[in-house]
C-alpha positions as CSV (number, residue, x, y, z in Angstrom):
1,M,183.5,141.9,130.2
2,R,185.5,140.9,127.1
3,T,186.2,137.5,128.7
4,V,182.5,136.9,129.5
5,E,180.9,134.4,127.1
6,L,177.3,135.5,126.8
7,Q,176.3,132.5,124.7
8,T,177.4,130.1,127.4
9,I,175.6,132.0,130.1
10,T,172.4,132.2,128.0
11,D,172.6,128.4,127.3
12,Q,172.9,127.7,131.0
13,V,170.0,130.0,131.9
14,L,167.8,128.4,129.2
15,A,168.8,124.9,130.4
16,F,167.6,125.9,133.9
17,V,164.5,127.8,132.9
18,Q,163.1,125.4,130.3
19,P,162.5,122.4,132.7
20,V,161.0,124.8,135.3
21,L,158.6,126.2,132.7
22,G,157.8,122.7,131.5
23,R,157.0,121.5,135.0
24,T,155.0,124.6,135.7
25,G,152.9,124.1,132.6
26,T,152.3,120.5,133.5
27,L,151.3,121.4,137.1
28,V,149.0,124.1,135.9
29,G,147.4,121.7,133.4
30,T,147.0,119.1,136.1
31,L,145.4,121.6,138.4
32,A,143.1,122.8,135.7
33,A,142.1,119.3,134.8
34,R,141.4,118.4,138.5
35,A,139.4,121.6,139.0
36,A,137.3,120.8,135.9
37,E,136.8,117.3,137.1
38,I,135.7,118.5,140.6
39,F,133.3,121.0,139.2
40,G,131.9,118.5,136.7
41,W,131.3,115.8,139.4
42,T,129.8,118.5,141.7
43,F,127.3,119.5,139.0
44,F,126.5,115.9,138.3
45,V,125.9,115.1,142.0
46,L,123.7,118.1,142.4
47,L,121.7,117.2,139.3
48,V,121.2,113.6,140.3
49,S,120.3,114.7,143.9
50,Y,117.7,117.1,142.5
51,F,116.0,114.5,140.4
52,V,116.1,111.9,143.2
53,M,114.5,114.2,145.7
54,S,112.0,115.5,143.1
55,E,110.9,112.0,142.0
56,S,110.7,110.6,145.6
57,N,109.0,113.7,147.0
58,G,111.8,114.1,149.5
59,L,110.9,110.9,151.3
60,R,113.6,108.3,152.1
61,S,111.2,105.5,151.8
62,N,110.4,106.4,148.2
63,L,114.0,106.2,147.0
64,I,114.1,102.4,146.7
65,K,110.8,100.6,146.1
66,I,110.8,96.8,146.2
67,E,107.4,95.3,146.1
68,L,107.2,91.5,146.5
69,P,104.0,89.8,147.6
70,G,104.3,88.6,151.1
71,Y,107.7,90.3,151.8
72,A,106.8,93.9,152.4
73,E,106.8,93.5,156.2
74,D,110.1,91.6,156.1
75,F,111.7,94.3,154.0
76,R,110.5,97.0,156.4
77,K,111.9,95.1,159.4
78,L,115.2,94.5,157.5
79,G,115.4,98.2,156.8
80,D,114.8,99.1,160.4
81,E,117.5,96.6,161.6
82,L,120.0,97.8,159.1
83,G,119.3,101.4,160.0
84,R,119.8,100.6,163.7
85,I,123.0,98.8,163.0
86,W,124.6,101.5,160.9
87,N,123.3,104.6,162.7
88,A,124.1,103.3,166.2
89,F,127.5,101.9,165.3
90,L,128.8,105.0,163.5
91,R,127.4,107.4,166.1
92,G,128.8,105.2,168.9
93,Q,132.2,104.7,167.3
94,I,132.6,108.4,166.6
95,F,131.7,109.1,170.2
96,I,134.3,106.6,171.4
97,L,136.9,108.1,169.0
98,I,136.3,111.6,170.2
99,L,136.3,110.5,173.9
100,T,139.6,108.6,173.4
101,F,141.2,111.5,171.5
102,V,140.3,114.0,174.3
103,I,141.5,111.7,177.1
104,Y,144.7,110.9,175.3
105,V,145.5,114.5,174.6
106,I,145.0,115.6,178.2
107,L,146.9,112.7,179.8
108,L,149.8,112.7,177.3
109,S,150.2,116.5,177.6
110,I,150.2,116.2,181.4
111,M,152.9,113.5,181.2
112,G,155.0,115.6,178.8
113,V,154.8,113.2,175.8
114,K,155.8,114.7,172.4
115,Y,153.4,114.5,169.5
116,A,150.4,114.2,171.8
117,L,147.9,115.2,169.2
118,G,149.1,112.6,166.6
119,L,149.3,109.8,169.2
120,A,145.8,110.7,170.5
121,L,144.4,110.6,166.9
122,L,146.1,107.2,166.4
123,G,144.6,105.9,169.7
124,G,141.2,107.0,168.6
125,L,141.5,105.4,165.1
126,A,142.8,102.2,166.8
127,K,139.4,101.6,168.3
128,F,138.2,100.6,164.8
129,L,140.7,97.7,164.7
130,P,140.3,95.2,167.6
131,Y,143.5,93.7,169.1
132,I,146.0,95.0,166.5
133,G,145.0,98.7,166.8
134,P,145.7,99.2,170.5
135,T,148.9,97.1,170.2
136,I,150.2,99.3,167.4
137,T,149.3,102.4,169.5
138,W,151.1,101.1,172.6
139,T,154.2,100.1,170.6
140,I,154.5,103.6,168.9
141,L,153.8,105.3,172.3
142,A,156.6,103.3,173.9
143,L,159.1,104.1,171.2
144,V,158.3,107.8,171.2
145,T,158.5,108.1,175.0
146,F,161.7,106.0,175.2
147,F,163.7,108.0,172.5
148,Q,162.4,111.5,173.2
149,T,165.2,113.7,174.6
150,S,163.3,115.7,177.2
151,K,161.5,113.8,179.9
152,P,159.5,115.4,182.8
153,F,159.7,114.5,186.4
154,N,163.5,114.3,186.2
155,L,163.4,110.9,184.4
156,E,166.0,111.7,181.7
157,A,168.4,109.2,183.3
158,Q,165.6,106.5,183.4
159,P,163.9,106.4,180.0
160,L,162.6,102.8,180.5
161,L,160.8,103.8,183.7
162,Y,159.2,106.8,182.0
163,T,158.1,104.6,179.1
164,I,156.6,102.0,181.5
165,I,154.7,104.7,183.4
166,V,153.2,106.3,180.3
167,V,152.3,102.9,178.6
168,V,150.7,101.6,181.8
169,V,148.6,104.7,182.3
170,M,147.3,104.6,178.7
171,L,146.7,100.9,178.9
172,V,144.6,101.4,182.0
173,V,142.7,104.2,180.2
174,D,142.1,101.9,177.2
175,Q,140.9,99.1,179.5
176,I,138.4,101.4,181.2
177,I,137.0,102.6,177.8
178,D,136.9,99.1,176.4
179,S,135.3,97.6,179.5
180,F,132.9,100.2,180.7
181,V,132.2,102.8,178.0
182,A,132.3,100.9,174.8
183,P,130.1,98.0,175.9
184,R,127.3,100.4,177.1
185,I,127.3,102.0,173.7
186,M,127.9,99.1,171.4
187,A,126.7,96.0,173.2
188,R,123.1,96.4,172.1
189,T,124.1,97.5,168.6
190,L,126.3,94.7,167.2
191,K,126.5,91.1,168.1
192,V,129.7,90.1,166.3
193,H,132.9,88.6,167.6
194,P,135.9,90.9,167.8
195,A,138.1,88.3,166.0
196,A,135.6,88.2,163.1
197,V,135.7,92.0,163.1
198,L,139.5,91.9,163.0
199,V,139.5,89.6,159.9
200,T,136.8,91.6,158.2
201,A,138.7,94.9,158.9
202,L,142.0,93.5,157.4
203,I,140.2,92.3,154.3
204,A,138.2,95.6,153.9
205,A,141.3,97.7,154.5
206,N,143.0,95.9,151.6
207,L,140.0,96.4,149.3
208,L,138.8,99.9,150.3
209,G,141.6,101.5,152.4
210,I,140.9,103.4,155.5
211,M,137.2,103.6,154.6
212,G,137.0,99.8,154.7
213,L,138.6,99.8,158.1
214,V,135.9,102.1,159.4
215,I,132.9,100.2,158.0
216,A,134.2,96.7,158.7
217,A,132.2,96.0,161.8
218,P,128.7,97.3,160.5
219,T,129.4,95.5,157.2
220,L,130.0,92.2,159.1
221,A,126.8,92.8,161.2
222,T,124.9,93.5,158.0
223,F,126.0,90.2,156.3
224,T,125.3,88.4,159.6
225,L,121.7,89.8,159.6
226,L,121.1,88.9,156.0
227,G,122.5,85.4,156.4
228,R,120.4,84.8,159.5
229,Y,117.3,86.0,157.7
230,T,118.0,83.8,154.6
231,I,118.7,80.7,156.7
232,R,115.6,81.1,158.9
233,K,113.4,81.7,155.9
234,M,114.7,78.6,154.2
235,F,113.7,76.5,157.3
236,D,110.3,78.2,157.6
237,Q,111.2,79.9,160.9
238,D,110.5,83.4,162.1
239,P,113.3,85.5,160.7
240,F,112.8,88.1,163.4
241,P,112.4,86.3,166.7
242,P,111.4,88.5,169.7
243,Q,114.8,88.1,171.5
244,A,116.7,89.2,168.4
245,S,114.9,92.5,168.1
246,M,116.5,95.1,170.3
247,P,115.6,98.7,171.0
248,E,117.7,101.4,169.2
249,V,120.5,102.7,171.3
250,S,120.7,106.5,171.5
251,V,124.3,107.5,172.0
252,G,124.6,109.8,175.0
253,R,121.1,108.9,176.4
254,D,122.5,106.8,179.2
255,W,125.0,109.5,180.1
256,M,122.3,112.1,180.2
257,I,120.2,109.9,182.5
258,T,123.2,109.4,184.8
259,L,123.9,113.2,184.9
260,R,120.3,113.9,185.7
261,R,120.3,111.4,188.6
262,L,123.5,112.9,189.9
263,Q,121.9,116.4,189.7
264,Q,118.8,115.2,191.6
265,L,121.0,113.5,194.2
266,L,123.0,116.7,194.7
267,L,119.8,118.8,195.0
268,R,118.3,116.4,197.6
269,R,121.6,116.5,199.5
270,K,121.5,120.3,199.4
271,E,117.9,120.4,200.7
272,N,118.8,118.1,203.5
273,I,121.7,120.4,204.5
274,I,119.5,123.4,204.5
275,S,116.9,121.7,206.6
276,D,119.5,120.6,209.1
277,K,120.7,124.2,209.4
278,E,117.2,125.5,209.9
279,K,116.6,122.9,212.6
């Protein structure tokens, strides 16, 4: 103990503890500031929401009142069209995302692909970005399947064959979703070209991040609607021609009708079998 220099040990301990305490204090201060900010904004949002609902009597139509002589009916139709675009698109896109995610998880798990959940989520989000999104998904899927060490079906010695099988299967699934499922949900909702959606998505992603990527297509459809309305008004034409107005699409309604028809068909077939046995 006579050779131990307590002052040196104390200096070393202080040199280690002081930065840790300083960082801890900074972290605690940052957390406290963020918590106070969150509580403050929550209180502000609740307060504004209360006054908005109180002044509008809880009616959505009373939130924004624009009264221009001769344009009341146009504003009402524009509101209906915008509501149809945004509601139907977001509901339909979320339905497609969930469907793609579930199918990807099941198929990738059966084929023994690693990171199936992450790849399935990537495949669902890729539906928001035409052309580029699926290409990125297929490229990442090919890299993961090629370089993963364990491969099912005794294909460790043939990684390229395993990669081709997985990519081809998922490509067929994407083509089925894009060709049969998505058009039934989105065809009567948006009339915008996929290339225009791609350009809008890239611009919106740079401006708003992931949120811009999600709302790129309905934003483009909104500007298209407003531009068509303005141009037709300038040339004294009907801004809402009969062929342009389409009924609102209810996501899942077509599927429920199909299931009901299938159920009725099965019941009729069962009745026919029973009647044959009775005869």
